Backbone as JSON, one array per atom type, in Angstrom:
{
  "sequence": "MKKQESPRFWEVDLVALFQLWWSDISAFLVTVLMFCALSLPVVIPALIMWFMLANNISFESAP",
  "N": [[-25.9, 74.56, -33.43], [-26.3, 77.12, -35.79], [-29.24, 78.95, -36.49], [-30.61, 79.34, -39.71], [-31.4, 82.3, -41.27], [-34.04, 83.66, -43.28], [-33.41, 85.3, -46.39], [-33.36, 88.85, -46.75], [-35.63, 91.04, -48.52], [-34.32, 92.82, -50.31], [-31.97, 91.53, -50.69], [-32.35, 89.37, -52.29], [-31.78, 87.52, -55.23], [-33.16, 88.5, -58.08], [-33.21, 87.52, -60.7], [-32.55, 84.81, -60.42], [-34.73, 84.1, -58.85], [-36.91, 84.52, -60.61], [-36.22, 82.66, -62.58], [-36.5, 80.27, -61.14], [-39.22, 80.5, -60.55], [-40.29, 80.42, -63.16], [-39.54, 77.83, -63.94], [-41.09, 76.33, -62.2], [-43.69, 77.08, -63.03], [-43.62, 76.16, -65.67], [-43.39, 73.4, -65.26], [-45.86, 72.91, -64.08], [-47.55, 73.59, -66.25], [-46.82, 71.64, -68.11], [-47.76, 69.41, -66.78], [-50.53, 69.93, -66.77], [-51.0, 69.91, -69.56], [-50.35, 67.24, -70.13], [-52.34, 65.93, -68.65], [-54.63, 66.81, -70.05], [-54.12, 65.66, -72.57], [-54.13, 62.92, -71.95], [-56.74, 62.61, -71.15], [-58.28, 62.74, -73.41], [-59.18, 60.29, -74.75], [-61.42, 59.71, -73.22], [-62.95, 62.02, -73.16], [-63.63, 62.66, -75.86], [-65.4, 60.51, -76.86], [-67.46, 60.96, -75.01], [-68.33, 63.54, -75.7], [-69.27, 63.0, -78.28], [-71.4, 61.24, -77.7], [-73.0, 62.98, -76.2], [-73.65, 64.86, -78.18], [-75.12, 63.24, -79.92], [-77.28, 62.54, -78.27], [-78.38, 65.06, -77.77], [-79.3, 65.77, -80.3], [-81.09, 63.83, -80.9], [-80.28, 61.47, -82.26], [-80.39, 58.27, -83.58], [-79.54, 54.84, -84.07], [-81.25, 52.83, -84.55], [-83.2, 50.51, -86.43], [-85.95, 51.26, -88.58], [-89.35, 50.3, -87.88]],
  "CA": [[-26.0, 74.92, -34.84], [-26.93, 78.42, -35.96], [-30.46, 78.93, -37.31], [-30.45, 80.12, -40.93], [-32.48, 83.27, -41.47], [-34.39, 83.87, -44.68], [-32.8, 86.55, -46.87], [-34.24, 90.0, -46.85], [-36.12, 91.24, -49.88], [-33.35, 93.5, -51.15], [-30.81, 90.67, -50.88], [-32.76, 88.25, -53.13], [-31.42, 87.64, -56.64], [-34.43, 88.44, -58.8], [-33.07, 86.67, -61.88], [-32.66, 83.43, -59.95], [-36.1, 83.93, -58.38], [-37.78, 84.37, -61.78], [-35.89, 81.38, -63.21], [-37.15, 79.25, -60.33], [-40.66, 80.66, -60.75], [-40.62, 79.95, -64.5], [-39.43, 76.37, -63.99], [-42.28, 75.81, -61.51], [-44.85, 77.3, -63.89], [-43.53, 75.27, -66.83], [-43.7, 72.04, -64.8], [-47.32, 72.88, -63.92], [-48.18, 73.59, -67.57], [-46.59, 70.32, -68.71], [-48.68, 68.51, -66.09], [-51.87, 70.21, -67.29], [-51.04, 69.44, -70.93], [-50.38, 65.78, -70.1], [-53.68, 65.54, -68.2], [-55.57, 67.02, -71.16], [-53.85, 64.68, -73.61], [-54.53, 61.6, -71.5], [-58.19, 62.55, -70.96], [-58.96, 62.77, -74.7], [-59.96, 59.08, -75.06], [-62.67, 59.71, -72.46], [-63.72, 63.23, -73.47], [-64.15, 62.64, -77.23], [-66.64, 59.73, -76.94], [-68.52, 61.61, -74.22], [-68.88, 64.63, -76.51], [-70.06, 62.4, -79.37], [-72.67, 60.75, -77.13], [-73.8, 64.14, -75.83], [-74.17, 65.42, -79.42], [-76.16, 62.34, -80.42], [-78.43, 62.66, -77.38], [-78.98, 66.39, -77.94], [-79.93, 65.84, -81.62], [-81.97, 62.69, -81.01], [-79.78, 60.59, -83.31], [-80.5, 56.88, -83.19], [-79.16, 53.9, -85.13], [-82.23, 51.75, -84.59], [-83.89, 50.4, -87.72], [-87.37, 51.62, -88.55], [-90.2, 49.1, -87.88]],
  "C": [[-26.8, 76.22, -34.97], [-28.14, 78.32, -36.89], [-30.28, 79.86, -38.51], [-31.66, 81.02, -41.11], [-32.78, 83.39, -42.96], [-33.82, 85.22, -45.13], [-33.83, 87.67, -46.93], [-34.58, 90.28, -48.31], [-35.07, 91.86, -50.79], [-32.08, 92.68, -51.36], [-31.12, 89.48, -51.81], [-32.35, 88.53, -54.58], [-32.69, 87.44, -57.47], [-34.35, 87.57, -60.05], [-33.22, 85.21, -61.48], [-34.09, 83.14, -59.48], [-37.05, 83.72, -59.55], [-37.48, 83.09, -62.54], [-36.54, 80.23, -62.45], [-38.67, 79.3, -60.52], [-41.07, 80.12, -62.12], [-40.51, 78.43, -64.59], [-40.62, 75.72, -63.27], [-43.53, 75.94, -62.39], [-44.8, 76.36, -65.1], [-43.81, 73.82, -66.43], [-45.21, 71.89, -64.6], [-48.01, 72.8, -65.28], [-47.98, 72.26, -68.29], [-47.54, 69.3, -68.08], [-50.11, 68.7, -66.61], [-52.02, 69.69, -68.72], [-51.11, 67.91, -70.98], [-51.75, 65.27, -69.64], [-54.7, 65.69, -69.32], [-55.37, 65.98, -72.25], [-54.33, 63.29, -73.2], [-56.04, 61.49, -71.3], [-58.95, 62.53, -72.29], [-59.71, 61.49, -75.04], [-61.27, 58.97, -74.3], [-63.55, 60.88, -72.9], [-64.35, 63.16, -74.86], [-65.4, 61.76, -77.35], [-67.78, 60.34, -76.13], [-69.14, 62.76, -75.0], [-69.72, 64.11, -77.68], [-71.4, 61.91, -78.86], [-73.58, 61.9, -76.73], [-74.43, 64.77, -77.08], [-75.3, 64.56, -79.97], [-77.42, 62.43, -79.57], [-79.14, 63.99, -77.6], [-79.74, 66.49, -79.26], [-80.85, 64.66, -81.9], [-81.58, 61.76, -82.17], [-79.84, 59.15, -82.78], [-80.14, 55.99, -84.37], [-80.1, 52.71, -85.18], [-82.9, 51.72, -85.95], [-85.37, 50.72, -87.56], [-88.22, 50.34, -88.6], [-90.9, 48.85, -89.19]]
}
């Protein structure tokens, strides 16, 4: 069986290359967006607790 050589630079279809590149980038961006959306239930309470700690907010009743 003959070994397939990679195409030379001037033989590459740039439109197909950019379409493949864009589909890879869009898949990565969808993954990042999904990670950010799924992390919101953890991030929002953490930010609220950090804000309360930084401003010394407490819900304890006064003696």
